[in-house]
N, C-alpha and C positions, 0 to 999 in steps of 0.2 A: 845808459841809464842813468849813472852818474848826473850828468847832461842837462838832463832833464828833472832831474831835481831840482838841481842847483838853481833853475831856471824854472818854477813853481814856488823856489825859497825867497826868488827875485820877486816874482809876481806876488808872495806875499808881502813883504817885508813893505814892498810901493805901498800896498794895500794899510798897513797896521803904521806903518810909516816910527812914529816914536821910538817904538819896543825893539825895533829891529836890530837895533846892536844885540841887544842883551839875546836877540832869537840866532846871532851871525855866531856869537861865542860860543852857544849851545852848542848848535847841529856844529860848527867846527872841532871842538872837543868833543862830540859824542862821534862825529866819524873819524879825528883823528885814532880814537881813544881803539874804536871798532875795526878799522882800518889803517893799521902802520905806515901801510903804501903809501896810503894817501898824504902823507907828508910831504912825500917830495917838492921842491922848489916851484915846480908849475903849479900843481895845488893852488899851495900857500898864493901864491901871485893872481891864481883867477881869480881867489875870495877875496883878495885884498884890492881888484877890479871890480870885483860887483858889491864891495861894501864899502868904496869910493864913488860909485854911480850911486849907489842908492843915500846915499848921504849930502851926495851933490844935491838929488833930485831932494831930499825935505828940506834942503836950504833955498830951494828956488818955488819951493809952495805956499 
């Protein structure tokens, strides 16, 4: 379920482009607040990777 949610966020962030940084900040804060288990390194790395991907797409566009 989490993977699907992240994928949808990824799509939305590509569509929205500019505010995607803010969206990711809010979502990660919300998720980490709701589920402290998600504060593991793996999830953080995953978010970082998606974040880097979206920013690089922004720069190329």
